N, C-alpha and C positions, 0 to 999 in steps of 0.2 A: 635656556629653558626658564620660563617664569617661575618665581619663587613659590607661588601658590600651587603650581603643578608639582614641583619638587616636594612640597609638603604633603600633597595628596599621595605621591608615590611612596613616601615613607610610611604613611598611615593606612593606606588601603592595600589589602592583599588579594591575591588571586583566589585564595580559599574563601575569603569573605564574598567575593563575586560569585563563586560557585554556589555557596549556600544561599545567597540572595536569589540566584537564578532558580534554584530548586523551590524556594518558598514562593517565588513568583509563578512558576509553572504549575506547582501542586496546590496553590491557593491555601496553604496552611503550614504551620510550623511542624506539627506532628507528622504529616505526610512527607514533608521535606526531610525530616529526620530519618524516617523509614527508608526513603530513597537513597540517602547518603550513608546510611549505617551509623548515624550519630544519635545522641540523646537529644530530646527536645530542649533541655536547658543549654546544651552546647550550641544548638541552632540559634536560640534566643540571644546568647552571648555574642555570637558572630554578627548578628544583625544589629545589636546594640552598638558594637564597636564600629561597624560600617556607618551607621547613622551619625555617630559622634564624629567620625572622621570627615563626613560630608557636611555636617551641620544641618541636616534635613531629615524629616520623617519620611520613610519610604513606604511604610504600611500603616494602616489604621484598622483597629479591631472594633467593630460595632456589633454588640451582641456576641454571637459566636462566629461571625463571618469576618474574613480579612479582606480589606480593600487596598488597592495600590493607589498611592498619592500621585499627583502629576509629576513630582520629582522622581518617584519610583518608576513611573513609565519611561522617563528619560534615561534613568540608569539601566533599565531592562534593555532598552534599545542599544545603548552603548556597550553593555556587557556582552550581548550577542555578537556585536561586531568584533570586540576584542577576542572572544573565544574562537570566532571563525578565522581571524587572522592567525591565532596560535595554531589552529589545526592546519592551516595552509603552510605555516612556517615548518611545522613538523614534517609535513609531506615533502616540502622542498628540500629540507635537510637530508632526508632519506634518499631523495632522488639524486643527490650529488654522487652517491656511490652506486648508483644503478638499481637501488632497491625501490620497490613500490610498497608503501605502508600507509598508515593513517586510517581514517574512518571512511566507511561507505555506508551512508544512511539511505535505506530504501523503504518505500511504502508501496504496498501492492493491494489492488482491489481483491475481493474475496476469490473470484474465479481464477486469479493468477497464482493462488497458493498451490495449485496442483502442478505448476510448471517451474516456478522460480527456484525451489530447492535444488533441482537438478542442475540448473545453471550455476547456482552458487557453489555446489559441490565441485564442479570442474574448475571454477574460478579460484576457489580456495586452494585446490591442489597446485595451481600455478602461482598464486600469490598468497602464501600462508601468513604473511605479516599484516595483511589488511584486516582491520577490525570491522566486521559487518553487523549492522543492526537492521532488523526487518520488522515492520509493522504491517499487519493485514487488517484492512478496514473496508467499509462499503464505499461506493463511488462518491457519495456526497462528502464523506470525510476526506477521501483522497483529494478531491478538488479543493477542499478547504486547506489542506496541508500544502498543496501545490501553490495556491494563492499566497500563503504565508511564507513560502520558500523555506519550509522546515526540513526538506530532505534533499539529498543529492539527485535522486531519481525517483519518479513515481511510475509504477507499472500498471497500465490500465488499457482498456479497449477503446471506448469511444472518447476521443480527445476533445476537450472544450475548445471552442473557436473564439471565445470572447477576448482573449489576450494572446500576445505573441508567445508561442511555445515551440520548442524543438521536439519533434516526435519521430522516433526511430522504430518502425515496425520490425518484429522478429518472428512472429508465429501466428498462424491462423487460429482464431477462436471460433470453433463451430458450435452453433446453437441448434439443438435438435428437439423435435417434439416427441414426447414419450408418454406411455401409459403403463399401468401395472400389467403383469403377464396375464392376469385374470380378467382384464377389462374387455368389454364387448368389442372395442375397436382393435384389439391386439391381433385378431385373426383376419381383419379386413386388409386386402392387398393394397388398395389405393384409397386414401382418405382425402377429402377436400378440406380446405381451411375452414369453411363454414361448418362442416360436420364436427371438426375439432373444437371450434368455439362454442358449439352447442353444449359441450360437456362442461362440468364445473372446472374452471381454469384456475389453477393455483399459480401465484406469481410472487416474485420478490417485492420488497418494499419500493415505494416511489423513489426515484433517483438511482436505482440499480441499473448498471449498464446493460445487463442481459434483458431486463424488463423494457428498457428504453428501445433496444434493438427490435424486440418482438412487437412493441406497440407501433414503431415506425413501419415495420413490414405490414402489419394489419392495416394501417392507414393507407399505405400505398396500394393495397389490394381492395380498398374501399370496404373494409370490414372493421367492426368495432369489437373490442375485447373488454369484457367486464370481469374483473377478478372475483372469484367466489371466496378466495381466502388469500391473505397476504402473509408471507412467511419470510423472516429476515435472514435466512442462511440457506445456501444451496444444499447442504447435507440434510437439514430438516425438511427442505422442500422435496427432495427425492424420496425420503422416507414417507412423507405424506402421500406422494403418488403411489408408492408401493403398498401403503395401507388402504388404498382405494378411495382416498378423499377427492381425487380429481385427476386432471391431466396437467402437463406443464411443458414448457420449453426450457431446456437446461443445457449448460455447456457440456459437450460430449466428454471431455476429460474428467468432469466431476462424477460421471456415472458409468465410466468404462467398465469397472468390475461388475456392476449390476447388469449391464448389457451382455457381458460375456457369460454369466451364469444363468441368465434368463429371468431375473427378477423384474427387469424393466424391458419393455418392447419399444423399439424405435419405429415410429410411423413413417410411411412414405407419403409425404405431402408435397405438392408442387411448390417450388420456391425454397425448400429446405434442403440442406442445412443453411441457416443464416451465417454468413461468414464476416467476421470482424477480425481485426488484427490486434494482438497484444502489442503494446508499444512501450519503449522507454521514453519517458517524457520529463522535460525540465524547462524552466523559463528560458527564453531565447537570450536574454541579457545575462544569464548566469554563466560564469566561467567554470567549467567542470574541473574538479580536483584531479591530480594524477591518478588516484585510485578509481575515480569515476570514469576517466578516459579509458583506463585499462579494462574496466568492466564492459564498457560500450564496445571497445575493440574486440574483446573476447567473444561477446555475443555475435557481433557482425562476422567474425572469422569462423564461426561455427554454425551458421544458419542452416546448412544442409544437415548436419548431425542433429540439430534441434528438431527440424521438421521430421526427420526419420524417427527420432525417439518418440515423438508424439503422434505418429501417423495413424495409430489405432491398429496397426498390424500386430497380432499376438506373437509372431515370430520375430525375435530381435536379432538384428545383424551385429557384426563385431563392433561397428562404430557406436551402436546404441548401447551395447554392454559397457563400453568405455565411459558412457555418459551416466553411469550409475544405475542402470536398469537392474 
């Protein structure tokens, strides 16, 4: 081993790398301190020791903003590789005695938040030593995280086609047209798409998967949809519909309780529900960790139970009750 590398090993610690990664990701010493449960002087001290060990400045502070130097960007890339290898080592060591442990990092689009907790409950029952983190974001952010390879799996509906991705469908995502119970269309037996679009249409923000699916359907039917209002969350969107602000196309699972009690009315429009599949997605070149492989296998082995659990049938069978209903 070269002498310079031996010297670096003696002077650079994993703790320093962890603190550096926090400062890099949080873009600030104070926020990094909050993330790690340290004081800001402790973070500053770790960064000073790391910069002295490397003989390079990693961050520059201009005004009140912190900027990463070119050397800092190189260190950030290397630190990510080192920690990823440590995570794999931990998983492999546990795998030697038949245990599955380590981290499972998931990101899910907003609409999947109604499904994923039930999958995670049954998975945790089977693999309690796996440490799970879950971020719920909009589709644009999910694609960004997918492109940056930040997660083990991304759960989404409409999968991008711009790059090689492995996509594993596991459940239909039904998008249905709804109005408030007091809306004039609620008592109409059959409604045309054109009649629906004549109403004030409430929609998610641009880039949302449900919005994209609805716009694609309208385009196929040679219809144009103009949003009367854009709302950035499904829960806020359904409440806007119930308040009488307009009509919307929403994931069925996000409004199932309101449909059951009659606060929302599902319209009978030809071509609906729009059916897309929720998928487990990761870059094709990525090698799944043991925990990731076990989660994928768990989902694939329980496709029938998952479908039954979210079928919309108010009467739950025994298999559904086992799935945390």
